[in-house]
C-alpha angles and dihedrals in degrees: 000000000000116000119234118253124235126204116331092003099302114152111252090212092058093044091050094050091046093055092041089053091047091051092048094051092044095054111024101094091179088078121082113267093229090055092047093052095045091050092048095050088053101047098035101036102024094237122170118238088237089058093046096052090053097052115122132197086252087067088061119077115195112187116169105304093343121098120187131174129196123225096156134359097304116065115230119224108223121224125228130300092021090058088057091050093051091046087054094047091053091049098044109032115162135200136077091275089073090067109115131032121323088248090058097044112030101161119136090204103036114194136215096268117077112261095007134103126229108287123245090249092049092052090045092055092046092051091048088054090059092046099258113140103208102202100038096040092048089053091050092050095048092045090053097045091048089057089052105038134053113254093246092054091043090055098047092044100045102030096241125138114265092240090055090049091050091049090051092047090053090049094049090056094048139063114318095202091056090045092049092047091051092050091048092051093050091048090050092048092050091047090051092048089051090053092046091052092047093050092051094057 
């Protein structure tokens, strides 16, 4: 069964899941705040796990009721209630990495080892546990944002290279089936390479 397509060729099923996941993470207070924020940064702002893990409190600007975060050169003002979640995360970070002064340990997502943030793999595992698929959900987010924003703004806001932003913008205006097939092929190649590397050890 072929999925319906939304505006400019976006798959309605992926859009629907993206917004359902966002709503769940914004409103489900039974989930850890750190996991909610990491998931929302990925599915709303197409941030890589590697970027999320390296975020520091200095990347967050809290001025009065306004909370902004910098991924690239232009700060992004966060909407409510995500702004509240980020404010809570800054105020109540957990983990051994927080030991020391804020200047010594600035991580927004401190890990279990002193002075180090949560690793990419740790964040990935935590997101999988709350039904966020990092690679696929980030691709959906980037595809959707590229259809709505000029490439230059996308690059400044999300911290991606302008050529990457242009490529995604072209993809978002093209055929979803071809785009999805290309992503799938690249994912399968990467998976096969990983298995080959593991087998050669």
